C-alpha positions, 0 to 999 in steps of 0.5 A: 461273888460268882468267882468265889462260888466257882473257886469254892465249888472247885475246891470242894472235891477231895482230889482237887483240894489235894492238888492245890495243897500240893502246889502251895509250895510252888509249881509242879509238872503233871509228871510230879502231880499224878504219882502224888495223887496215886491217880492216872495222868489222864485223870489228874489232867482232867482235875487240873483242867477243872482247876484252871477253868475255875481260875485257881491254877494257871500253867506254862509249857516247857518243852513237852512238860506242862507245869501248873501253879496257883494263880489266884491269891484268894485261894491262898487266903482260903488255905490260911483260913483253914489253918495251913502253916504260914511257912508253907504259904510263903514260898517264893514260887507260889502266888501266896507269898 
């Protein structure tokens, strides 16, 4: 039960929820995420770290770029329960497929 509480607390923030929603269709580089959020790169990185520590996201490094992706299918179930379209949740690059 504790893991679920950590996930829900992390998603309770509007910015973090928006990040996860943006990643539903696959991994993105930080350089793609911060302009989408209209936040600075450092602010975005802090929020990404909160999501990573909560076990919602994982990352991989490619050269100097860091790519983030959803790593827990429980998160996808939450978005399904919230009524997000199945088409958006079934992308090959997301764990939600």
